[in-house]
N, C-alpha and C positions, 0 to 999 in steps of 0.2 A: 178363321173365326177365331180374333185372340180373344182367350181367358177360356175358351170351350175347351168341349171336350169334342176330338175330330171325330166325329161319326163316318161312319163309313156310308157311300150311296143309297144303302137297302138299307138302310135308319131314319137315314132324313127321306124319305119315301115314305117309308111306315109312320112317323112326326108331321108329314103334313096329310098322308090319309088319314090318323086318326082324329086330327082335328076337325076334320066334316064330318064325324059322326057321332050320333048323342050318345051313344054307349060310353061308361066308364070305361075308363084304361086302366089298369096297372101296371107297371111300368118295370119291372128288378132291374135297378138299374146298380152299379157300385161306386162309377166315381162319387167324389167329394161336392165336388161342381156338376147339382143341378139345374144352373139357372137359367137351360136355355129351354126347359118343362117350362118355364111361368105363367107366359102366356098360353098355355096351355090348360086352361081352365077341365077338364075331363079326363084330365092324364093325373095318375099321384103314378112320383117313385120312393122306392127305397130297397133300402143294399139287402134287407130280408122281407121275405116272404114269409106267411103260413102255406107250403103250399096245399097240402093234404086241404086244409079245410078250407082252401078256394074252389078245391074243386070240386067240396061236398057245399059248394053256395048255388044255391036252387037258379039266381042268375047269372049262370057262371055258364058262359053257349063259346069259348072260340078260349085255347090254348095256343100260343106262338112257344116257338121255342128252338134252341138252338140242337137238340137234337141226344138232350145227356142221356144217359143210364138211365139217372135219378127222377128225370122228366120224364119219361119215356116210361120205368113203372108206375110210377104213379098216374098216366094218361089210366093202365090197362085198367083201369078200376075204379075211371070217374067216366060218365056222364058227358061230357063236354065233347067241341071238334078240333082234330087236336092240324096242325099246323107247322112241320118243319123247317125250320131257317137255316141247313148246314151253311155253319160260321166257324171259323177259328175264333168268336168269340163269344160268351157265356151270353145266350136274349132267354129271358122269361118276360111275356107280353100274358094279358087275362082280359081278356074282353068282357067288365059285365050286361047285362040289359039296364035301365034304369029300372 
């Protein structure tokens, strides 16, 4: 993947799976090169997202996180389901119903 951030195998699996669902996906992505996401119209990336506001959104259905302390503590007051993907890399993905 010349010119692209090197994705881990599980990140590529997420990208492929998310490209097949109709829901909007918000992916916290801190690298400047987001070109790998361009073909995917339902995936939006940003280096920062208002996590509490996203959790409070009525269409928020799923939160996928690396399991950091802030994500866990925010999840405790949020109605969305949470999946933790334990890794050494920070990952936050929010799935919203259209």
